[in-house]
Wavefront OBJ file of the C-alpha trace (Angstrom):
o trace
v -182.549 12.640 -60.303
v -183.120 12.781 -56.543
v -185.554 11.131 -54.166
v -186.943 11.555 -50.667
v -186.846 8.651 -48.216
v -189.470 9.134 -45.487
v -190.124 7.150 -42.339
v -193.708 8.145 -41.687
v -196.055 8.146 -38.739
v -194.041 10.605 -36.643
v -195.699 13.394 -34.659
v -194.264 16.763 -35.601
v -193.943 19.816 -33.405
v -192.677 23.360 -33.652
v -192.751 26.510 -35.732
v -192.272 26.936 -39.459
v -191.935 30.110 -41.522
v -193.463 30.100 -45.018
v -191.245 31.122 -47.903
v -191.958 34.078 -50.160
v -194.779 33.548 -52.639
v -193.620 31.650 -55.723
v -196.391 32.868 -58.019
v -195.847 36.481 -56.996
v -192.095 36.183 -57.460
v -192.439 35.099 -61.085
v -194.552 38.183 -61.850
v -192.633 40.895 -60.022
v -189.242 39.637 -61.201
v -190.445 39.939 -64.810
v -191.663 43.460 -64.003
v -188.075 44.566 -63.336
v -187.643 44.644 -67.133
v -189.918 47.701 -67.275
v -187.354 50.165 -65.934
v -183.619 50.835 -66.267
v -183.519 51.785 -62.592
v -182.770 49.536 -59.611
v -185.495 47.483 -57.974
v -184.824 45.912 -54.583
v -186.812 42.831 -53.576
v -187.175 41.087 -50.240
v -188.399 37.591 -49.295
v -187.656 36.060 -52.702
v -187.972 32.249 -52.379
v -184.918 30.107 -53.101
v -186.685 27.595 -55.349
v -185.961 26.079 -58.733
v -188.545 27.962 -60.842
v -187.629 31.357 -59.398
v -183.894 30.715 -59.631
v -184.255 29.678 -63.281
v -186.134 32.909 -64.049
v -183.486 35.000 -62.276
v -180.800 33.181 -64.265
v -182.713 33.833 -67.492
v -182.938 37.573 -66.794
v -179.239 37.634 -65.968
v -178.423 36.134 -69.362
v -180.649 38.788 -70.959
v -178.329 41.418 -69.502
v -180.129 42.358 -66.291
v -177.653 43.212 -63.529
v -178.650 41.093 -60.534
v -177.112 41.122 -57.066
v -177.970 38.756 -54.244
v -177.913 40.502 -50.872
v -178.512 37.243 -48.962
v -181.547 35.899 -47.103
v -183.850 36.222 -50.113
v -182.969 39.846 -50.863
v -181.981 40.919 -54.398
v -181.446 43.979 -56.545
v -182.362 44.007 -60.243
v -181.194 46.641 -62.729
v -182.386 46.160 -66.308
v -180.449 49.098 -67.711
v -179.048 47.131 -70.640
v -181.212 44.316 -71.980
v -179.724 42.275 -74.836
v -182.671 41.675 -77.154
v -180.450 39.691 -79.537
v -180.093 37.018 -76.844
v -183.812 36.349 -77.235
v -183.175 34.997 -80.740
v -180.610 32.431 -79.613
v -181.092 28.664 -79.208
v -180.052 29.039 -75.552
v -182.994 31.340 -74.859
v -185.405 29.061 -76.714
v -184.313 26.112 -74.597
v -184.357 27.901 -71.240
v -187.558 29.819 -71.890
v -189.343 26.673 -73.029
v -188.437 24.958 -69.752
v -190.020 27.581 -67.516
v -193.696 28.438 -67.288
v -193.042 31.915 -65.888
v -190.984 32.945 -68.930
v -194.176 33.983 -70.744
v -194.428 37.014 -68.447
v -191.282 38.667 -69.793
v -193.317 39.424 -72.904
v -195.511 42.235 -71.555
v -192.572 44.218 -70.117
v -190.496 43.773 -73.306
v -193.338 44.981 -75.519
v -194.008 47.948 -73.236
v -190.400 49.101 -73.059
v -188.899 48.030 -76.380
v -191.869 47.531 -78.711
v -190.847 43.980 -79.580
v -190.252 40.621 -78.015
v -189.609 36.940 -78.569
v -190.870 33.958 -76.631
v -190.786 30.173 -76.957
v -193.841 28.204 -75.911
v -193.173 27.873 -72.164
v -193.082 24.615 -70.241
v -193.907 23.714 -66.629
v -196.239 21.211 -64.984
v -197.720 18.229 -66.810
v -201.213 18.857 -65.426
v -203.121 19.383 -68.636
v -203.287 22.104 -71.233
v -202.542 25.591 -69.973
v -203.930 28.056 -72.465
v -201.939 31.075 -73.638
v -204.940 32.574 -75.446
v -205.535 35.192 -72.751
v -201.944 36.406 -72.999
v -201.954 36.604 -76.784
v -205.441 38.064 -77.227
v -204.881 40.683 -74.515
v -201.593 41.820 -76.019
v -203.096 41.813 -79.514
v -205.878 44.080 -78.237
v -203.160 46.568 -77.290
v -201.699 46.412 -80.811
v -199.138 43.593 -80.672
v -198.696 41.455 -83.789
v -197.597 37.834 -83.386
v -195.690 35.747 -85.907
v -194.959 32.080 -85.273
v -192.159 29.962 -86.645
v -192.808 26.463 -87.913
v -194.764 24.491 -85.346
v -195.865 27.493 -83.248
v -193.097 26.737 -80.747
v -191.477 30.175 -81.057
v -193.101 33.574 -81.462
v -191.758 36.959 -82.522
v -193.920 39.931 -81.597
v -194.002 43.455 -82.956
v -195.552 46.149 -80.775
v -194.147 49.371 -82.172
v -197.015 51.385 -80.730
v -199.174 49.930 -77.981
v -202.479 51.729 -77.539
v -204.839 51.493 -74.593
v -208.282 50.000 -75.150
v -211.182 48.261 -73.438
v -210.922 44.486 -73.215
v -212.943 41.694 -71.657
v -210.600 38.818 -70.839
v -211.950 35.431 -71.914
v -210.838 33.967 -68.566
v -209.508 35.416 -65.325
v -206.005 34.108 -65.997
v -203.506 35.205 -63.333
v -200.433 35.207 -65.553
v -202.432 36.467 -68.519
v -203.731 39.416 -66.499
v -200.224 40.147 -65.223
v -198.776 40.142 -68.738
v -201.444 42.491 -70.087
v -201.069 44.863 -67.110
v -197.302 45.082 -67.590
v -197.754 45.885 -71.286
v -200.537 48.402 -70.663
v -198.727 50.512 -68.041
v -196.634 52.142 -70.797
v -199.187 52.015 -73.641
v -200.623 55.234 -75.035
v -203.969 56.198 -73.553
v -206.158 54.298 -71.110
v -206.642 50.552 -70.884
v -209.644 48.996 -69.170
v -209.426 45.318 -68.263
v -212.644 43.564 -67.236
v -212.670 40.017 -65.826
v -209.137 40.586 -64.590
v -207.733 38.091 -62.114
v -207.602 39.623 -58.646
v -205.410 37.204 -56.659
v -203.165 38.735 -53.990
v -200.240 38.203 -56.403
v -201.883 40.607 -58.867
v -202.581 43.106 -56.103
v -198.917 42.980 -55.109
v -197.806 43.462 -58.718
v -200.109 46.457 -59.200
v -198.972 48.052 -55.946
v -195.348 47.639 -56.994
v -196.018 49.109 -60.446
v -197.848 52.080 -58.922
v -194.856 52.768 -56.688
v -192.755 52.726 -59.865
v -194.960 55.443 -61.350
v -197.724 53.478 -63.055
v -201.328 54.685 -62.823
v -203.504 51.661 -62.059
v -206.879 51.980 -60.342
v -209.338 49.299 -59.269
v -206.540 47.251 -57.702
v -207.963 44.177 -55.975
v -211.066 44.047 -58.181
v -211.775 42.413 -61.536
v -212.072 45.796 -63.261
v -208.764 47.587 -63.730
v -208.135 50.946 -65.370
v -204.594 51.742 -66.460
v -203.477 55.150 -67.686
v -200.289 54.708 -69.678
v -197.111 56.528 -68.653
v -193.895 57.149 -70.578
v -191.455 55.648 -68.103
v -191.212 53.836 -64.793
v -188.686 54.187 -62.000
v -187.117 51.876 -59.440
v -188.703 50.834 -56.154
v -188.473 48.462 -53.203
v -190.812 45.506 -52.826
v -191.445 42.750 -50.279
v -193.152 39.537 -51.354
v -196.054 38.002 -49.455
v -195.602 34.677 -47.660
v -196.603 31.817 -49.931
v -200.249 30.970 -49.269
v -199.843 27.582 -50.973
v -197.127 26.659 -48.482
v -199.329 27.866 -45.640
v -202.191 25.653 -46.819
v -199.772 22.742 -47.248
v -198.533 23.118 -43.668
v -202.110 23.205 -42.356
v -202.742 19.930 -44.183
v -199.480 18.470 -42.888
v -200.425 19.208 -39.271
v -203.843 17.595 -39.681
v -202.620 14.462 -41.461
v -199.837 13.781 -38.938
v -201.872 14.790 -35.855
v -199.228 17.377 -35.037
v -199.088 20.681 -33.195
v -197.576 23.237 -35.554
v -197.392 27.028 -35.598
v -197.096 28.708 -38.989
v -195.420 32.076 -38.506
v -196.093 35.445 -40.157
v -198.824 34.313 -42.550
v -200.351 37.722 -43.499
v -203.719 36.245 -42.581
v -205.775 38.955 -44.297
v -204.319 37.852 -47.659
v -205.327 34.180 -47.305
v -208.952 34.597 -48.391
v -211.063 31.447 -47.965
v -208.122 29.087 -47.456
v -208.444 28.803 -43.648
v -212.225 28.367 -43.921
v -211.914 25.509 -46.426
v -209.640 23.594 -44.068
v -212.039 24.333 -41.204
v -214.796 22.709 -43.308
v -212.650 19.581 -43.307
v -212.757 19.706 -39.506
v -209.287 21.131 -38.890
v -208.993 23.454 -35.905
v -207.104 26.689 -36.551
v -206.305 29.474 -34.144
v -205.048 32.913 -35.201
v -202.408 34.219 -32.797
v -201.318 37.702 -33.825
v -200.273 36.946 -37.420
v -199.476 33.270 -36.794
v -201.702 30.241 -37.375
v -201.633 27.676 -34.562
v -202.867 24.168 -35.406
v -203.342 21.962 -32.313
v -202.747 18.226 -32.444
v -205.996 16.477 -33.401
v -206.687 12.776 -33.179
v -209.657 13.197 -35.496
v -211.223 15.845 -37.715
v -214.797 15.603 -38.975
v -215.983 16.962 -42.294
v -218.909 19.365 -42.216
v -222.046 18.400 -44.109
v -224.390 20.703 -45.952
v -227.684 21.653 -44.305
v -229.580 19.290 -46.614
v -227.275 16.423 -45.640
v -225.498 16.207 -48.990
v -221.809 15.409 -49.278
v -219.294 18.192 -48.718
v -217.877 19.482 -52.016
v -214.572 21.327 -52.283
v -213.920 22.924 -55.653
v -211.460 25.439 -57.036
v -212.375 28.802 -58.540
v -210.762 32.089 -59.509
v -209.997 34.347 -56.544
v -211.661 34.925 -54.132
v -212.548 31.245 -54.586
v -210.357 28.378 -53.404
v -207.061 28.276 -55.276
v -206.536 25.248 -57.553
v -202.980 24.933 -56.226
v -204.389 23.609 -52.936
v -206.865 21.114 -54.357
v -204.259 18.320 -54.145
v -203.628 19.168 -50.484
v -207.347 19.222 -49.642
v -207.759 15.839 -51.320
v -204.977 14.156 -49.343
v -206.225 15.687 -46.076
v -209.702 14.305 -46.807
v -208.322 10.748 -46.929
v -207.979 10.748 -43.117
v -211.058 12.819 -42.308
v -214.207 11.533 -40.643
v -216.736 11.724 -43.441
v -216.710 11.920 -47.222
v -215.710 14.725 -49.563
v -216.215 15.351 -53.271
v -213.143 17.086 -54.716
v -213.923 18.994 -57.933
v -210.851 20.273 -59.775
v -212.224 22.370 -62.619
v -209.223 24.022 -64.222
v -206.763 21.269 -65.193
v -207.812 17.907 -66.551
v -204.766 15.942 -65.312
v -204.273 17.298 -61.820
v -206.129 14.477 -60.052
v -204.273 11.662 -61.780
v -201.927 11.237 -58.804
v -204.707 9.626 -56.732
v -203.693 6.148 -57.904
v -200.644 6.478 -55.654
v -202.835 7.385 -52.672
v -205.052 4.391 -53.441
v -201.934 2.194 -53.431
v -201.192 3.612 -49.965
v -204.624 2.465 -48.776
v -206.740 5.578 -49.302
v -210.370 5.100 -50.324
v -210.859 7.289 -53.375
v -213.166 6.952 -56.370
v -211.887 8.886 -59.383
v -215.173 9.818 -61.039
v -213.615 11.499 -64.081
v -210.514 13.656 -64.789
v -211.991 16.510 -62.748
v -213.770 14.851 -59.797
v -212.828 12.434 -57.046
v -214.883 11.168 -54.128
v -212.830 10.594 -50.976
v -214.111 8.355 -48.176
v -212.251 9.415 -45.058
v -210.512 6.765 -42.949
v -210.704 8.878 -39.750
v -207.160 7.779 -38.786
v -208.602 4.315 -38.035
v -206.661 2.813 -40.937
v -203.210 4.264 -41.496
v -201.860 4.821 -44.967
v -198.890 2.584 -45.786
v -195.553 3.618 -47.213
v -194.818 2.893 -50.882
v -192.444 3.990 -53.652
v -193.907 6.644 -55.918
v -192.984 9.547 -58.193
v -193.920 13.220 -58.037
v -195.872 14.215 -61.189
v -195.995 17.973 -60.474
v -195.281 20.494 -57.722
v -198.568 20.373 -55.832
v -199.297 16.660 -56.202
v -195.698 16.023 -55.130
v -196.204 17.830 -51.841
v -199.566 16.116 -51.323
v -197.789 12.769 -51.682
v -195.067 13.970 -49.308
v -197.713 14.821 -46.698
v -199.283 11.382 -47.202
v -195.886 9.718 -46.766
v -195.177 11.649 -43.559
v -198.471 10.385 -42.114
v -198.119 6.820 -43.397
v -196.961 3.738 -41.562
v -193.523 2.592 -42.670
v -191.066 3.756 -45.295
v -191.903 5.687 -48.453
v -189.760 6.793 -51.361
v -190.728 9.721 -53.584
v -188.813 10.018 -56.847
v -188.610 12.994 -59.229
v -188.493 15.429 -56.309
v -187.089 18.077 -58.645
v -190.765 18.843 -59.244
v -191.225 19.573 -55.525
v -188.051 21.691 -55.486
v -189.613 23.899 -58.167
v -192.027 25.283 -55.596
v -190.851 24.490 -52.048
v -187.645 25.861 -50.548
v -185.416 23.369 -48.684
v -188.557 21.481 -47.706
v -186.693 18.466 -46.325
v -184.525 20.596 -44.007
v -187.514 22.545 -42.738
v -189.506 19.370 -42.091
v -186.613 17.797 -40.201
v -186.631 20.853 -37.926
v -190.206 19.836 -36.990
v -189.116 16.277 -36.226
v -189.817 14.568 -39.553
v -187.624 11.641 -40.612
v -186.863 12.570 -44.215
v -183.685 12.227 -46.249
v -182.713 13.389 -49.711
v -180.768 10.903 -51.812
v -179.231 11.192 -55.285
v -180.047 8.287 -57.581
l 1 2 3 4 5 6 7 8 9 10 11 12 13 14 15 16 17 18 19 20 21 22 23 24 25 26 27 28 29 30 31 32 33 34 35 36 37 38 39 40 41 42 43 44 45 46 47 48 49 50 51 52 53 54 55 56 57 58 59 60 61 62 63 64 65 66 67 68 69 70 71 72 73 74 75 76 77 78 79 80 81 82 83 84 85 86 87 88 89 90 91 92 93 94 95 96 97 98 99 100 101 102 103 104 105 106 107 108 109 110 111 112 113 114 115 116 117 118 119 120 121 122 123 124 125 126 127 128 129 130 131 132 133 134 135 136 137 138 139 140 141 142 143 144 145 146 147 148 149 150 151 152 153 154 155 156 157 158 159 160 161 162 163 164 165 166 167 168 169 170 171 172 173 174 175 176 177 178 179 180 181 182 183 184 185 186 187 188 189 190 191 192 193 194 195 196 197 198 199 200 201 202 203 204 205 206 207 208 209 210 211 212 213 214 215 216 217 218 219 220 221 222 223 224 225 226 227 228 229 230 231 232 233 234 235 236 237 238 239 240 241 242 243 244 245 246 247 248 249 250 251 252 253 254 255 256 257 258 259 260 261 262 263 264 265 266 267 268 269 270 271 272 273 274 275 276 277 278 279 280 281 282 283 284 285 286 287 288 289 290 291 292 293 294 295 296 297 298 299 300 301 302 303 304 305 306 307 308 309 310 311 312 313 314 315 316 317 318 319 320 321 322 323 324 325 326 327 328 329 330 331 332 333 334 335 336 337 338 339 340 341 342 343 344 345 346 347 348 349 350 351 352 353 354 355 356 357 358 359 360 361 362 363 364 365 366 367 368 369 370 371 372 373 374 375 376 377 378 379 380 381 382 383 384 385 386 387 388 389 390 391 392 393 394 395 396 397 398 399 400 401 402 403 404 405 406 407 408 409 410 411 412 413 414 415 416 417 418 419 420 421 422 423 424 425 426 427 428 429 430 431 432 433 434 435 436
């Protein structure tokens, strides 16, 4: 177990480059199982969840070469399906949320697959219904062992069909797409997720020879093909990191430039932070955040309290709700944070309250934040990171707080943020990593 020790209250300054997108990486790396040919990837983030998935594919028999600086080649010419029946696979697959997305490619290419119930964040139930129902619509048959912790799937002949997904699940949509690209006939997916990660996946698959139309919308049509070829793919910068750095600049009153953000792919993210009063300036493809002593929350025309809620794309991503909440603690004005998707994601607010924040947790999904307007500084405390996004929200709070903070269980933060302590020190933060 490791911890961060932070001496907060320091003004930061400089430039920071966002890592490659974590959520995209988990999808496109799984997609390499669809072809025996080489796929070259650029801007792959060096983070725990991605590295564990790469390691898992390597043990399945995928030939993987690191070219340095986030560049890799993947060649799934010989995949050992027998490995998927081993206790080692059950253990590793169950410890990684992204492992569920190997299923679609395996069913498409080999007509069978195996998967343990995947793990990940402790932020409430994450349904797999969309994955299973979508694959069953294509002809897959699931059999569970014992307590439903391990599934074997037969998909001897996948056939295209029309399906209406019960929710716009990002990983569920990705899994169904990857199975459908080699199914017989045409598949139509309505209520598909349309996040930039999905757009990137579809573009990559089309370069490999897939026939997907409607990319970027919630209605996809996929004409099955017999085989896919290799390609080259570059991942987007991570929009969750970009939003986190915007929040960091505001909370610490710092002047920061976020480089190479692919602004057109950020959707409403910049606008949501502007609603919190944060000034942003687009310079070429960089976001410049000036130092602000105060930022005032907008109010609705009828005078009601500002509400920030998550929603499927193009709505505000739930992965940034924790960041918006912590930023609101030092705003001028009040904000209602409504986290709709996961019932445990707001349970980290007790730590912010201990730091001096004024927050009323209304229920598992809603919190009212009364901004302190930097008039009362948060104070440093010892705390633990419950999940990736809450962990970074607490890190931002600690960097803005008066005095010393300690954040334990930072392995959760490492799952999603690459060398975050080193990159923050380059901006002037006083942060150290210690092994307990």
